[in-house]
C-alpha positions in Angstrom: 103.7 2.7 142.2 101.2 2.7 144.9 98.6 5.2 143.2 98.8 3.0 140.3 98.0 -0.2 142.9 95.1 1.7 144.5 93.8 2.4 140.8 93.4 -1.1 139.7 92.0 -1.9 142.9 88.9 0.6 142.6 88.5 -0.3 139.0 87.8 -4.1 139.1 84.4 -4.2 138.8 85.4 -1.8 134.9 88.0 -3.9 134.5 85.7 -7.0 134.2 82.9 -5.5 132.1 85.1 -4.3 129.8 86.6 -7.2 129.5 83.2 -9.1 128.6 82.8 -7.1 126.3 86.2 -7.9 124.7 85.5 -11.5 125.0 82.3 -11.5 123.1 84.2 -10.6 119.6 83.8 -14.1 118.1 87.1 -13.4 116.7 88.5 -16.9 115.7 90.8 -17.0 113.0 90.1 -19.9 111.0 87.0 -19.2 110.4 86.7 -17.5 106.8 83.3 -16.6 108.1 84.9 -14.7 111.0 86.8 -12.2 109.0 84.3 -9.4 110.2 84.8 -10.3 113.1 88.7 -10.4 113.7 88.3 -6.8 112.3 86.2 -6.2 115.2 88.6 -7.7 117.6 91.0 -5.3 116.1 89.5 -2.1 116.4 88.4 -2.9 119.7 91.9 -3.6 121.1 93.1 -0.3 119.4 90.4 1.8 120.4 92.1 0.3 123.7 95.5 1.7 123.3 94.2 4.9 121.6 91.8 6.0 124.1 92.7 4.9 127.4 96.4 4.5 127.2 97.1 7.8 124.8 99.4 5.9 123.0 101.1 7.2 119.8 101.0 5.5 116.2 98.0 3.4 116.7 97.4 1.4 113.8 95.9 -1.6 112.4 98.6 -2.9 109.9 97.4 -5.1 107.6 99.0 -8.6 106.7 98.2 -10.9 104.2 96.3 -12.2 106.4 94.6 -10.9 109.7 95.7 -7.1 110.5 97.9 -6.7 113.2 97.5 -4.1 116.1 100.0 -1.7 117.1 101.0 1.0 119.4 103.5 3.1 121.3 104.5 4.9 124.1 108.0 6.1 123.5 108.0 9.4 125.7 110.7 8.0 128.9 114.0 9.7 128.1 116.3 7.0 128.7 114.4 4.3 129.8 114.0 0.6 127.9 111.8 0.0 125.5 109.7 -2.6 125.7 108.0 -4.6 123.1 104.4 -6.1 124.1 103.3 -9.2 122.2 99.6 -10.7 121.9 97.2 -12.3 119.7 93.9 -11.3 119.9 92.6 -14.5 117.8 90.9 -17.1 120.0 90.3 -21.0 118.9 87.3 -22.5 117.8 84.8 -23.5 119.9 83.7 -26.9 118.5 82.3 -28.9 120.5 79.7 -26.4 121.2 76.9 -28.7 123.2 79.7 -29.1 125.9 79.8 -25.6 127.1 78.2 -25.1 129.7 76.9 -21.0 128.9 77.6 -19.8 125.5 80.8 -19.8 124.6 80.5 -15.8 123.3 78.6 -15.2 126.3 81.3 -14.2 129.3 79.4 -15.5 132.0 81.1 -15.3 135.7 80.2 -19.0 137.8 81.9 -18.2 140.9 85.8 -17.4 141.0 85.7 -18.0 137.4 85.2 -16.2 133.9 83.9 -18.7 131.2 84.3 -17.6 127.4 86.6 -18.4 124.7 89.2 -16.3 124.6 89.2 -15.6 128.3 92.4 -17.3 129.1 94.1 -17.5 125.5 95.0 -14.8 125.8 92.6 -12.2 125.6 92.1 -11.9 129.7 96.4 -11.4 129.8 96.2 -9.0 127.1 93.9 -6.9 128.6 95.0 -7.2 132.2 98.1 -5.6 130.6 96.2 -2.5 129.1 94.8 -2.2 132.2 98.0 -2.4 134.0 99.1 0.8 131.6 96.3 2.4 131.8 96.5 2.5 135.8 100.4 4.2 135.7 99.1 6.6 132.9 97.0 7.8 135.0 99.0 7.7 138.3 101.5 9.9 136.4 102.8 8.3 133.1 104.4 4.8 132.2 108.0 4.5 133.1 109.2 3.1 130.3 109.0 3.1 126.8 106.7 0.8 125.4 105.4 -0.4 122.0 102.6 -3.0 121.8 101.8 -5.7 118.7 99.1 -7.8 119.2 98.3 -10.3 115.6 94.7 -12.1 114.7 96.8 -15.4 113.8 98.4 -16.5 116.4 96.0 -19.7 116.8 96.3 -21.0 112.9 100.4 -20.5 113.1 101.1 -16.9 112.5 101.8 -17.8 109.2 102.1 -14.1 108.0 104.1 -12.6 111.0 107.7 -13.3 109.5 107.2 -11.0 107.1 105.4 -8.4 108.9 108.7 -8.1 111.3 110.8 -8.1 108.5 108.6 -4.9 106.8 108.1 -3.6 110.3 111.6 -4.3 111.5 112.5 -0.8 112.5 109.3 0.3 114.2 109.9 -2.9 116.4 112.8 -2.4 117.4 113.4 -2.4 121.0 115.6 -3.7 124.3 113.0 -6.9 125.2 110.0 -8.5 124.7 107.0 -8.8 127.2 104.8 -12.3 126.0 101.5 -12.4 128.3 100.7 -15.3 127.0 102.2 -17.3 129.1 100.8 -19.0 132.6 101.1 -19.9 136.4 101.2 -22.9 138.2 98.2 -22.1 140.7 96.3 -19.1 141.8 98.8 -19.4 145.1 102.1 -20.1 143.4 103.2 -18.1 140.5 105.7 -19.1 137.3 108.2 -17.7 135.0 108.5 -20.0 131.5 112.3 -20.1 130.8 111.9 -22.7 128.3 109.4 -24.4 125.0 109.0 -27.1 123.5 109.1 -26.9 119.8 107.0 -28.4 117.1 106.9 -30.5 113.8 103.2 -31.4 112.3 103.0 -34.1 109.7 99.9 -36.2 108.0 100.8 -39.3 106.8 99.1 -41.2 104.4 98.9 -45.1 103.7 97.6 -46.3 100.0 96.4 -50.0 99.1 94.4 -50.6 96.5 93.2 -48.6 93.8 89.7 -48.0 95.5 87.9 -49.4 98.7 87.3 -53.2 98.6 84.7 -55.9 100.2 86.5 -56.8 103.5 84.6 -60.5 103.0 85.1 -60.7 99.5 89.2 -59.4 99.6 90.4 -59.0 102.9 93.3 -61.7 103.9 94.3 -61.1 100.4 95.4 -57.3 100.6 96.7 -55.4 103.0 94.6 -53.0 105.2 96.5 -49.7 104.8 94.0 -48.5 108.0 95.7 -51.7 110.1 99.5 -50.6 108.0 99.1 -47.4 109.0 98.4 -48.8 112.7 101.4 -51.0 113.0 103.5 -48.5 111.5 102.7 -45.9 114.3 102.8 -48.6 117.0 106.3 -48.8 115.8 107.2 -45.4 117.2 108.0 -46.0 120.7 109.2 -49.0 122.4 108.2 -50.7 125.6 109.8 -47.5 127.6 107.9 -45.4 125.8 111.5 -44.0 123.9 110.5 -42.9 120.7 112.1 -45.0 118.2 112.7 -42.6 115.3 116.4 -43.0 113.7 118.5 -40.4 116.1 115.7 -38.6 117.3 117.6 -38.5 121.4 121.4 -37.4 118.9 120.9 -33.5 120.4 118.9 -33.7 123.6 120.8 -32.6 126.2 120.2 -33.8 129.7 118.9 -31.5 132.6 121.9 -29.7 134.5 121.6 -30.3 138.2 120.5 -26.6 138.6 117.4 -26.7 136.4 116.3 -30.1 138.6 116.8 -28.5 141.4 114.4 -25.7 140.5 111.9 -28.4 138.8 111.7 -30.1 142.3 110.3 -26.9 143.6 106.8 -27.4 141.2 104.9 -28.9 143.5 102.9 -30.9 141.4 102.4 -34.8 142.0 101.1 -37.5 139.4 98.2 -37.9 141.8 96.9 -34.4 140.7 97.8 -34.7 136.7 95.5 -37.5 136.8 93.3 -35.3 138.4 93.6 -33.0 135.8 93.7 -35.0 132.8 91.0 -37.9 133.9 93.5 -40.6 133.0 93.3 -43.7 134.7 96.7 -43.7 135.1 100.0 -42.1 133.3 102.6 -42.8 130.6 105.4 -41.9 129.3 109.5 -42.4 128.8 110.3 -45.0 131.2 112.9 -43.0 133.7 111.3 -39.5 134.0 109.0 -37.6 135.8 105.5 -36.4 134.6 107.4 -32.9 134.8 110.3 -34.3 132.7 108.0 -35.5 130.2 106.0 -32.1 129.6 108.7 -29.7 129.5 112.3 -31.5 129.1 111.7 -34.4 126.6 110.9 -34.6 123.4 107.4 -36.5 122.5 105.5 -37.7 118.9 102.1 -37.7 119.3 99.3 -39.1 117.4 96.4 -36.5 117.4 94.1 -37.6 114.3 93.4 -41.0 112.9 90.9 -41.4 109.2 90.8 -43.8 107.4 87.4 -46.1 105.4 84.3 -46.1 107.4 83.2 -44.0 110.6 80.0 -43.3 110.7 76.7 -44.8 111.9 76.1 -48.5 111.5 78.4 -50.9 110.0 79.4 -51.1 106.5 82.7 -53.9 105.2 84.9 -52.6 103.3 88.4 -52.4 103.4 89.9 -49.0 103.0 91.8 -48.2 100.0 93.6 -45.3 101.9 94.1 -44.0 105.7 96.1 -40.8 107.6 97.4 -39.8 110.7 98.6 -36.7 111.7 101.3 -36.7 114.2 102.9 -33.8 116.1 106.3 -34.3 117.7 107.2 -31.2 121.1 110.6 -30.7 120.4 113.3 -29.7 122.7 116.3 -27.2 122.4 118.8 -28.3 119.6 116.8 -30.6 118.1 115.7 -29.3 114.4 112.1 -29.9 112.7 113.8 -30.3 109.5 115.9 -33.3 110.7 113.3 -34.7 112.4 111.8 -35.1 109.4 114.5 -36.8 107.5 114.4 -39.5 110.7 111.1 -40.0 110.4 111.0 -40.5 106.4 114.1 -42.7 107.3 111.9 -44.6 109.6 109.1 -44.9 107.1 111.4 -46.1 104.3 112.8 -48.9 106.5 109.8 -49.9 108.4 106.9 -49.6 105.5 105.8 -53.1 103.9 105.4 -53.4 100.2 102.0 -54.2 100.0 101.7 -50.5 100.6 102.8 -46.9 99.5 102.8 -44.0 101.7 103.4 -40.2 101.8 104.6 -37.7 104.1 103.4 -33.9 104.3 105.0 -31.5 106.4 102.1 -29.2 108.2 104.3 -26.8 110.7 107.3 -26.8 112.2 108.9 -24.3 115.0 112.4 -24.2 116.7 112.2 -24.6 121.3 113.1 -21.4 122.6 115.1 -21.2 126.4 115.6 -18.0 128.1 118.1 -16.7 130.1 117.2 -16.4 132.9 119.1 -14.2 134.5 119.1 -11.7 131.9 117.7 -8.4 133.5 114.0 -8.6 133.0 113.4 -12.2 133.9 114.8 -11.0 137.2 112.2 -7.6 137.3 109.9 -10.2 136.7 110.2 -12.5 139.2 110.5 -8.9 142.0 106.8 -8.2 140.7 105.7 -11.7 140.9 106.9 -12.3 144.3 105.6 -8.4 145.8 102.6 -9.4 144.0 101.7 -13.1 145.1 104.4 -13.1 148.5 105.7 -16.1 147.1 109.0 -16.5 145.4 108.0 -17.7 141.6 109.0 -20.8 140.1 111.2 -21.4 137.3 109.5 -23.9 134.9 109.8 -25.1 131.4 106.7 -25.6 129.0 105.4 -28.4 127.3 103.7 -25.9 124.3 105.2 -23.8 121.8 105.1 -20.3 121.5 106.8 -19.9 117.3 106.7 -16.2 118.4 109.8 -16.2 121.0 112.0 -17.8 118.8 111.1 -15.6 115.4 111.4 -12.2 117.6 115.1 -13.9 118.7 116.3 -14.9 115.0 114.7 -11.4 113.6 115.3 -8.9 115.8 118.0 -10.2 118.3 115.3 -9.8 121.0 114.4 -12.2 124.5 111.1 -12.5 125.9 110.0 -12.5 128.9 107.1 -15.0 129.4 104.5 -13.1 132.0 101.1 -14.2 131.9 98.4 -15.4 134.6 96.4 -18.8 132.7 96.2 -21.7 134.9 96.6 -25.2 133.6 92.8 -26.5 134.1 91.9 -23.5 132.2 90.5 -25.4 129.5 92.4 -23.4 126.4 91.4 -24.8 123.4 88.5 -26.9 125.1 84.4 -26.0 126.0 83.9 -23.5 129.1 87.4 -22.0 128.6 88.0 -20.2 132.0 90.2 -17.3 133.7 90.4 -17.4 137.6 89.5 -13.4 138.1 91.4 -12.5 141.7 94.2 -14.2 139.2 93.5 -12.2 136.6 93.3 -8.9 139.4 96.8 -9.8 140.7 98.2 -10.2 136.9 97.3 -6.5 135.9 99.0 -5.9 139.5 102.2 -7.6 138.3 102.1 -5.9 135.3 102.6 -2.6 136.9 105.3 -3.3 139.4 107.5 -4.9 136.2 107.1 -1.5 134.0 107.9 0.5 137.5 110.8 -2.9 138.0 112.4 -2.2 134.3 112.0 1.3 134.9 114.7 1.2 137.7 117.0 -1.5 135.7 
């Protein structure tokens, strides 16, 4: 292992140069005009597996959408097999004018590398590859590994379930290493063991047959925009609780051990205000900020549309209004049941002056990983040896649908071991990767694979 770690330290400059090449490919999965770039990104990653790692059966496997990159090294007899998951697609870059440097011209400023996908998650994926390369150059990978990186994570992984069904035999392993994760600070590592799920909806409210003159008809017709806002306002009470009937029926309370572990997380409300820029924090009464974002369910408005929203004025009473609503769900909540609760709320609260329609756009379940499985212990040891600090176990507010998907379809637990930071601006302008943490991430992966070889 010491030889592999020395190899890592002596190749920092090359790693950064390689990563810049990867980040320069605009693999935006949601935009059709980048289909050729998605193919280029898949080919770039596949070359890493074949040329740098000497993997077997490297292939760019088709789906109904963007392809999956696959490769394997199964030469370690009687050792565990680790399925490594990641994605090579990235989010769109709008608003472009808020980027300090062009999003696909990777730029180092201070200790950070700025580019779209730097943290989410090309940097994390590249770190895993470089750890495996260091092991290859130092005697060989001590476990069996299978890598599959998809190209549709940022658009909901719609074709991944069918891919897993088709390729289940190829993906057979003992555990999953999911590199799409984060830590708390450069000096405080963390392991995510819980992820909230997601239920995403679009609500349309309709009133008059067409837009009306607000002077001639205002006061006689219920404005759909107003009606929608009234419905949304009623979805929370004065204490920040979601008012959908039965919404909290399956929400479990934290154990005493989990409370104690969460207390080790060093974020304060002032830290959270500074990071978000919000004048004051808000949330469900009776819970801390960290509990609100990790272990409690939420209901948020993601977008509103109605009437005239251009420059200047137009006195219109709109015929319709729309809101996009997302809910982050905790373990044991079910997205289909939450949809029924939302429909029941709308049926009971919507006035006769409007009609409404509800569309379900996306759903994924929450996930919990047993903190005592062998791979979690190996990851914890690897983090502590690299950072010199015992990692914090935490539950986070985001959703990673593939964790539950691999558990359901293949029976595999996932270890979420990645090195993004909370202020990396993922999905926003000026996304960044903290370079020293990226290098420590490579070292951690080296130690993780060595720890797994001893299990």
